Structures are given as structure tokens and as C-alpha cells.
C-alpha positions as CSV (number, residue, x, y, z in Angstrom):
1,M,72.6,-45.2,247.2
2,R,69.1,-43.8,247.5
3,L,66.4,-45.3,249.6
4,E,62.8,-44.0,249.8
5,L,60.6,-45.3,252.6
6,S,57.0,-44.7,253.7
7,S,55.6,-45.5,257.1
8,P,52.0,-45.1,258.4
9,T,52.8,-43.8,261.9
10,A,55.4,-41.9,263.8
11,E,56.3,-44.9,265.8
12,D,56.7,-46.9,262.7
13,T,59.1,-44.2,261.4
14,R,61.1,-44.4,264.6
15,S,61.2,-48.2,264.3
16,V,62.7,-47.9,260.8
17,G,65.3,-45.6,262.1
18,E,66.1,-47.9,265.0
19,A,66.4,-50.9,262.6
20,L,68.9,-48.9,260.4
21,A,71.1,-47.8,263.3
22,P,73.1,-51.0,263.6
23,L,74.1,-50.7,259.9
24,L,75.7,-47.4,260.4
25,H,79.5,-47.0,261.1
26,P,81.6,-44.1,262.3
27,G,82.0,-41.6,259.4
28,D,78.8,-42.7,257.6
29,A,76.7,-39.8,256.3
30,V,72.9,-40.0,255.9
31,A,71.1,-37.2,254.1
32,L,67.4,-36.8,255.1
33,T,65.3,-34.7,252.8
34,G,61.6,-33.8,252.9
35,D,59.1,-31.1,253.6
36,L,58.5,-29.7,257.1
37,G,56.7,-32.5,258.9
38,A,57.9,-35.3,256.7
39,G,59.3,-37.3,259.5
40,K,63.0,-36.5,259.4
41,T,63.3,-35.8,263.1
42,T,61.1,-38.7,264.0
43,F,63.3,-41.0,261.9
44,T,66.4,-39.5,263.6
45,Q,64.9,-40.2,267.0
46,G,64.6,-43.9,266.0
47,V,68.3,-44.0,264.8
48,A,69.4,-42.4,268.1
49,R,67.3,-44.9,270.1
50,G,68.9,-47.7,268.0
51,L,72.3,-46.4,268.9
52,G,71.5,-46.4,272.6
53,F,71.0,-42.6,273.0
54,A,68.4,-41.9,275.6
55,G,68.5,-38.1,275.4
56,Q,66.1,-35.8,273.5
57,V,66.4,-35.4,269.8
58,V,64.9,-32.2,268.5
59,S,64.5,-30.7,265.0
60,P,67.3,-28.4,263.9
61,T,64.5,-26.3,262.2
62,F,63.5,-25.1,265.7
63,V,67.0,-24.6,267.2
64,P,67.2,-20.9,266.3
65,D,63.9,-20.3,268.3
66,L,65.3,-22.3,271.2
67,V,68.5,-20.4,271.3
68,E,66.7,-17.1,271.2
69,A,64.3,-18.1,274.0
70,T,67.0,-19.5,276.3
71,C,69.9,-17.1,275.9
72,E,70.2,-13.5,277.1
73,E,72.7,-12.7,274.3
74,Q,71.5,-11.8,270.9
75,F,72.5,-14.1,268.1
76,I,72.4,-13.4,264.4
77,L,71.8,-16.6,262.5
78,E,72.5,-16.9,258.8
79,G,71.7,-19.6,256.3
80,E,68.6,-21.6,255.4
81,V,66.4,-22.8,258.2
């Protein structure tokens, strides 16, 4: 199934994710695609909120920078980011 959505604000995007959360079951896979800044992380924040997760949801695009900034060891990261 393919579903394409558009929302005018970041909070609306979170609300769409939150509304989708109860429809998800263990083992479900959701592929989010889009350019940088398209709202993938914002949508995921809403899904997490809808599942009762109160922690921080961050973009995997920025994880390599976070790892580098917070670890003393050097990491070599391969793959697309």
C-alpha cells in the first residue's frame, strides 16, 4: 500500500503520525521517504507519541554527528546518510 500525505504544519504532521500509531502492530514496517526536511522525523515523533513513548525522537541523518560529538573513540561509518 502507498499513502501520500501533506500537512501544513509540523504539529499537523505529528498529529497524523499519532493518529496512525494505533493502527500499527508488532512486526509492521513503515517506509518513510522524502528529501531532507520533508517531515519524516516529525511524523515519527507523532507515531512515537501515539504509542506512548515520551522520550526524544531524533533524525537518523544526524546520528553520526552525535556519535562523533559524544564519544571519545573514533568510529568509521559506512553507508548512505
